[in-house]
N, C-alpha and C positions, 0 to 999 in steps of 0.2 A: 754396181749400177744402182742408181737412185730409183726408189720405188716410184711408180707412175702417179700415185696419189697418196694423200695422207688424210687423216680424219681431223677435223677441227673440233673445238670445244662443243659445238652444237651437233656433232656427229654428221656434219655435211662434208662430203669429200672436197678437198681442194686439190686441183690438178696443177702439176708443174707444166710450164710451157714446152711445147715440142720444138719450137723455133726460138732462137736466142738472138738478141741484138749483139753488135760487135763487142761491147764492153762485157756483156754477160757471157758471151762465148769465150772470150779471152780469160775471164775469171774462172769459168767452168773448167778450162784446160790448165789453169794454174800458171798462166802467162800474162805478161803485161800486154796492153793493147798494141804497143808498137811491135813487140816481138811476134804477137799473133798476126798482125797485119803483114809483116814481112814474110812469115811462113805461108800465108795465103797468096801473096803476090808471087812468091817463088814456086808455088804449086805444091808445097810440102803439106799444107793443111787444106781441108775441104773448102771449096768455094761456097759463097752464100747462095741461097735459093731466092728466087723472085717470089715474094709472098703476096704482094699486091702491086698496084701501079708504081708507087714510089716507096715501097718497103721491101727490104731484103733481110734475110736472117739465116742463121746456121741451124741445121737440124741437129738436135741432141743426139739422135741415133748415129748420124754420120760422124759427129765429134767423138762419140764413144768408140766407134769402130776405128777411127784414126788413132785415138789414144792407145787402144789395145794393140795396134800394129806397131807402135813405136818400139825401138830396140831397148833391151834391158840396159840400164846405165851401169858403167863401171866406176862412175864417180861416187864417192862417198858424200853424204850431206855434210855441210859445214859443221864444225864442232859445237856451234852455239844453237843448234836447233834440236828441240825435243828433250834435251837433258836438263834436269833440275839443277839449279845452282845451289851450292851450299849456303845455308843461312848463317848470317852473323849472329853470334850469341852475345847478348848484352851482359856486362858484368853484373853479378848479383849484389844485393846490399850486404850479404854476408861474405863477400869476397875478401881474402886476406889483405888485399891492397886497400880495402875499404871503399865505401861509396864515394862518388865524386862530390867535392864540396859545391854547395849551391849558395849563391848570393841572394840577399833579400831583394824583393822587387823594388825597383827605383834606386837601388844603391849604385854608386858609380863603379864602373868597371876598372879592374886593375890593369895597368899598362904593361 
């Protein structure tokens, strides 16, 4: 769970909002807005709260509770997430094959 506040450079506390707009709530849950909206419409995700006359938002505490209640996934993450890819090693100048020939600037290219 995210800390309720953090210290700024001036040592003044900066508070995180307790209520989030739709895009913020979706991002907070790690979902796209359309997936999050479908989950809310189906009743799978928490419904927004009326914050003011024309403003609604999702409470972070309710989103945290909902996220914690989700079942443990049996799916493995895709192989391209989180793993470092091997780096290509450039051929060194002292490589037995020798360095690549370079042409002079402005020289015509060989066909």
